[in-house]
C-alpha positions, 0 to 999 in steps of 0.5 A: 839072699834078699835083694833089699839089704844088698841094695841098701848097703850099696846105696849107703856106700855110694852115698858115703863115697859121693858125700865124702868126696864132695866134702873133701873137694869143698874143704880143700879147694873152696874153704868157706863155701857152704852147701847152700851157696853151692846150691844157689850157684848150681846149674838149673838142671842140677838144682831141679834134679836136687829139688825133685830128689828131695821131694821124693825123699820126703815122699819116701819118708811119709810112705815109710812112716805110714807103712810102719803103722798101717800093716795092710798098706805095707805091701803096696808101699814097699813097691812104691818105695822101690820106685822112689829109690830108683827114681831118686838114684836115677835123678842123682846120676843123671844130674851128675852125668849132666854136670860131668858133660858140662865140665868136660865141654868147658875144659875142651873149649878153654883148653887145659885148666887146673883142678883148682879151677874145675873143683867147684863144678866137680863138687856140684856134680857130687852134691847132686849125686849124693842128694839123689843117693840119699833119697834112694837110701831113705826109700830102701831103708824104709823098704827093708823095715817094711819087709822085715815087719811083713 
């Protein structure tokens, strides 16, 4: 079995879980709070990682489209797409871990808090994770397309 389709399925499931959880938390505990508002209120580290992941997503899209039309560059682009997928997923996971660490530190400093108070912070970490996983999903999807054409 080839590794690319398995990674693509795992990234898709992880993205769906993160994005669905993020949407559920926002809909339940902060109705009317949009993704743009959440991004503007996000921690600077989370913002930076989301912007870098989106830049990598754009690069993966460009490399994938060019690789579909230029067969001679497809092998090199497949390697670059794997690197982009790893970097984007890594950025999302690191931003989520950083957000989780900040949430736990704040809870420890404040004492016991209800989930309603911490819900927007959890949603922010899930948003950063889903942005990173989306970039990995795009890169792995184009990698699979280029591998199929080779």
